[in-house]
N, C-alpha and C positions, 0 to 999 in steps of 0.2 A: 045501184048500191054506192053507200057514200064510202069512200075512202078513209082509214084510220090514221093520222097524222100522229107521230110520238111527239109528246108533249116535252118541249126542250127544257132542261132543268136550268136553273137559275142560282149560283151563287148569292147568299146574302151577305151583302157588304156589311153588315154589322158584324155576322159570324167572322166573317175574314179579320175586320178590326180587331175583333175579340181577340181572336187566335194570334195574330200580330203580337198584339200587347202582351199577351199571355206567354207567349215565348220570350220576350224582350225583359218580361219581368222575371219568370222563372230564371231566365240565363243571367240577367243583370244580379239578381240574389244568389244564384250559384256561384256566379265571380265574386261576389261581395264575400260570400260566406268562405270560398277556398282563399281570399286574401286574409280574412280573418284569420284562418286556421293556420296558417304558415306560422311555425313557432318562432316565438322571439329570439334574440341572440342568446346562447347559451356560454357558460366560462367553465373552465376545468381550474382547478387550482390546488397544487400540491402542498397545503400547508403543514408547517410543521407543527409540533406539540408546544414549543416556548418561541417567544420573541426574546433575543436577547438585546444586546446593546445596538447591533448592527445585522440585522437578518434579510438576506436576501431572498425572493420569492419570484416566480414565473407564473404570469398568469396568460392564460390562451383565452381568446373570445372568438367565435365564430358565429356567424351569421346565417341563417338557413337560405334566406333571399337576399340580395341587396348586398351592401358593405356596413360594415362596422363604423359607427359614428361616435361610440362612447365605449371607453373601458377604464374604468376607476376602482381604485380599490379604497377601501374605508376601513377603520378600526375602531369599533365600538366598545365603548369602558364605560360603567356607571351611567348609563343613558346618554352619554356625550359621544360626537361621532367626527371623527376627524378623518381627512381624506390623505392618502399619502401620494406624494407628487410622482406622476410618471415622469420618464424619460423624453418619451417622445409621443406624439398625438397618433392615435391609431388610424390605419387605412387599410382598406382590403376586406375583402370575405373572411379571411381567418387573420387574425393579429397575433403575434405572441411578444408580451411585455414584460421585461425584468424589472423589479422593483427593490427597492431596499427598504426595509421599514426600519428607522430609528426612533424607538418609543420616547425617548427621552426628549428629542428634538419635538416630536409630536404631544408633548404634554402627557404622557400615559403614565401611570405609577404601575409597581408591580401587583401581580394577582389576575383573576380571570378575564379576557376578552374575547371579542370574535373580530374576525376578518370577512368582511363583504366584499365581492364583486358585483358592482354594477355595470350592465351593459345595454347598449342600444345599439339599432339599425336602421337604415334608412329605407327600408321597405315599407309601402304605405298599407295602413290596416283601416278600414272604416270606424273601428271602435277603439278607442285608447284606455285602458283600464289602466287602475292602480299602480304606480311604478313601484317595484320590489327588487331586491339583489337577486343577481342569476344565481348566487351560490354563496353561502356561509359555512364558516368552519372556525368551531371553540378554538381559542389560545391561553396561555397562561405568559404574561409579561413576567421574564426574571432577568433583574440587572444585576442578582449577585454573582461573583465569581467564586469557584471551588474554594474550601478552605484546603491550605496546603501546606503542611508542616514536615519539614526534613528531620528526619530522627537520626540518621547518622550515615556515614560513608568512608571509604577509604581516603585515607586523609594523604599519604605521599605515593605519587603515580610516576610512572615513567612512559615516554614515546615506546609504542608497541607493546605497552601493558595492559593490565585490565584492573577494575574496581567493581566495587558493588556500592551501590545507593540505595538506601531504606526512606521512605516518605510513608504521608500518610496524604490522601487526596478526597477530602470529605467532597460529596456532591459532584464529581468527576464522572464523566463517560469515558474518557480516555485521559490516560496519564503515561508519559514516558521521560526518558531523560535524553538529552542532546549535548553530543560533543561537535561543537561547532554546527554543520548544517547535516550530520548524522545523527540520526535518531533509533533509539534502542528501546524496544517496547519493556512494560513491567508487568510482573506479576503478583496475585495476592499470595501472602506468605504469613505464617504464623495464625494465632487464633481470629475467627471470622469478626468478632466483635471487636477488636483492635483497628481493623479496617487498612492494615499495613501493607505496603507493597514492596517489593526490591526489582532492582534492575542491576543485570550485569553489564559493564559497557566496555568498551575497547578503545584506547589511545592510538590512533594510528601512528606508524612509526616517523612518519612526516608530520606529526601535529605542530603547529606554529605556537610559541609562548604567548601566552595571553588569550588561547581559545577559551571560550567560554563553555563551562561546564554546567546546565543548569536542569532544572525538574519544571516540566510542564505539565497542566492538568487544563482540560475543555470539558466543561458541561453540555448538555444536550440544545441550551440555548446558544451555544458558541461564545459564552463568557471564559476567559481563560485567567490563569494565575501562574506567575514564574516565579522560582527561588532559585538562587545561584548556590553552587556546591562549593564548600570551602575544600580547596585541594592545591597542594603542591607538587608543579610538576617538576621534577628533579630532569638535569639533562642525560642523555645519552647519545653514544655514537653508535654506528653501526659498521660492519666491515665491508670491505671491498674485494670484489675478486676478477680475475681474468680469466677468460675460457676463450681455449684456441678451439675454431671450428676446422675439422679437417673434411677432406672430399668423402673420405670411406665414411662419415657420420652423416652427410649429407644424403650420400646415393641409399644410406640405409633408413634414413627417418623422411626423408619428403616424400617418396613414393608412399611410404605408410600412413604418414599422419594428413598428406594435401593428395589424394588419390586424381583429383581433378588436376594436377600438375601436368603441363603438357610434355611429352618427351622431347628430349632437347633444348627445353628453355630453361632458364637460368636456376640452378639450384639453390642458389645464394638468395635470389628474390622469393623463391618458393620458402627457404627457413625464414625469411623474415616476415611472410604472412601467417606461418605458424607460429612464430615466436611473439607476435604482435597482436595480430587478429583472434589468432584462437586462444592466446593468453588471455585477452580481455574478454571474450567469449566466457572462457573457464571461470573467471572472478564474477561474471555476471549470473551463472550458474550457482556459483556458492553462495552469492547472497540472496537467490530465489530460495535456494534449500533453506539457508538460514533465516528465513522471514518467519517460518513456522517452526516451533519448539515446543514440547511438553511445557506445562504450566506449574510443574512440580519438578525438584530437582531429582534425578534417576540416579545419580552419582553420589558418592561418598567419599572422604580422603581423597590423598594425594593420588594423580593420575601416573601410570607406570610408562617407563622407557624399556623398549624390548631388550632382555636380556643379550649381553655379550654384542651390544651395537657402539659403533663409534660415531660421533658427529665429525662429519667431512665438510659440511656445507652448512653455514650458519643462516639464523633466522635475520631478515630485512638486509641481507646483504645484496650490495649493487653489483650486478655482473656486467662486465664488458666483455662483449663478443667479438672476436678477432679473428680475422679470417685473411691468409694469404698477406698478413703484415699489418693489416688495417681494421680499425675499429669499424662494426657495421651494426652493430646495435646496443643498446645499453637497457637492462631491466632490474626490477627488483625482485629478490627471491625471497618467498615467505616460507615459513616453514624452517625445519631442520631436514637435512639428508642424513639417513641413519646407516652406516655400511656395515655388513655381518658376511656369514656366507651366503652363496648362492642359494635361492629360493627357500629363506629361511622363514619360519611362521611369523607372522604378524598377528600379536595380540591387540584385544580391544585395551585402550588406556585405562578405561573406568566402564563403570554398567550404564548402559544405554538401550536405545532402540535404533536400528539400522535405518536409515532414510534415503540412502543412495547407494547403488552398488550397481555400475556399469563403468563404460569407458566415458572418460571427461577431456577430451581435446589433448593439451598437452602433459596431462596429468596420466596418460594411459588408464588402466584398469583402477577405479577409485571405489574407496568405502569412506560413507561418512556416518558417523554416529552420533545421535543426538541424546545429549544429557540431561537437556531440561534447562529453561531459564536463559533459553538463547544459546547455552554452551554445547559445540560440536566440535569433533575430531576428525581428522581427514587423514587417508593412508593411500598414497598414490602408487603407480608404477609397478603395480602388484601382476605378477606373472597368472596368477588366479585368484578367484573369489571363492569362500567358502560359506557367504552368507547371503541374504537378499534381503529387499526392504521389508520392514514389518518384524523382522527379526529381533527378540530381545536377547542381549549380549552380556555376559558378566564381565568383568574385570578380568583380564589375563586369556579370555575365550579367542580362539583362533578366527581371524577374519578372510586369511588368505594367504598368501605367499608373494614373497618379496621379487621383483623380477625389474625388466630394463623397458616396459610399454610406455609409449609417450614419448615426450622428448628426453628421455634419460640416455646418460652417457653409458653407464653399467649398471647392473643388477644393484638395485638399493630400495629403500623405504623414504618416501618423501611424507614426512609427519607435519601436519598442521593443527594447531588449535584456533578455534573460530569463534567469536562471538557476535551472534547475529549477521553472519557472513563477513566480519572483518577479523583479518589474524592477527592472533598475538603472539607472543613469545612462549613457547611450551616449557622455559625454564620455571617460569613463577608456577604453571600447574603441576609440576613435578615435585616441587619442593611444599611437603607438608607443614614444614613453619609458616611458609609464605600465606597458604591456605588458611592456617590456624590464626595469623596475625591480620593480613588483609581481608579477608572475606568473612570469616568466621565472628573476628574480633569486632566489626563495626554491626554485625547481626545481633550480638550479645550486647552490644551497647544501646540499642535501639529496642533491648529488651524482647527479641525474637530468637526463635529457635536458630541454632546452627546449623550447619549442614554436615552433619555427620552421620 
């Protein structure tokens, strides 16, 4: 019997070579295809609708692989492309580049244009296609500032007083009135086709002679126009007072208003924290509340002083606080302190909407009523509140009762008139003739309806 020997298989060398080549080709093609598929550098641009004389832009360019090698902003108009000079050369996988577009310097004219962002990275791809912008955005070049016409204003003004300004700002996205560095908003007033706006402004008690009063308007492209307001600032002096601080007052008020005050610590130091820091915080809160107001007047006629009240502390009075025979602090008192019988009814000075009704640091229980156009009244040191935010009130409606909450020496009403959070003397607003001459007079001169 002849034994059967298994036949030894042999790999065909040509098949091995073919297989190796196939793997190399498939792998190489896959690798090249992967490199080719990696997205090119992308860009984001929060482009405005308009380009004004000076328009800042922020471009963000990001590479999917590698690093950004080019981030270029161009503006195309009428077939002409101009490059906006970047402040720095890009570097890194993600670059954020602020640029400033100045159309006049680039030779652009008013009209439609396109902002383009061109971006490249250093990641190698086997094929290079035609270069194209990473992002485009349509814009309009606008180099014409708003048309600003001053219609009328209060001619004679006083420190601590108020005034009205009427104007027209055609093409403006925002228009306001400035007293030095203080900004007062404006509101549409009168027939819509006239496009008139009015602003109530406050002149702080410490306003310096020569402080500019201006109307400013800015359009969506950032183009600005400014006009000076002709007004005569007449001098005014304010009273001074000396207040003696006694231990009984400190023992009652410091624990109430500064509960974190450590037992045994100096009551005078606690009083100074209240009189300075809490007073400052109250002023900031008044400004915050005053920054929002009804866009139409809610009031009419003169504001009322509570009946049978006597002014015993004046507006813008500089108070010197004395303890144990020495001066420890000095502050300005805004508003009037009105004395009457204990827990007297507190009437709303005019019609409006309650926008604040809660404790307010040194002012204690406080109500603020908004009368529209930035005009508000404040009632402080109340023993009780009869209204809540959102309540509509009429002239004379009870808001609460007088008291001695907050930093008060005794039962009384602290009353303020505020314009966009800036305190002005209540005397003007209690005077029907002043309102007729200084507020409604300029409105009539401008051909606008009076607030009546």
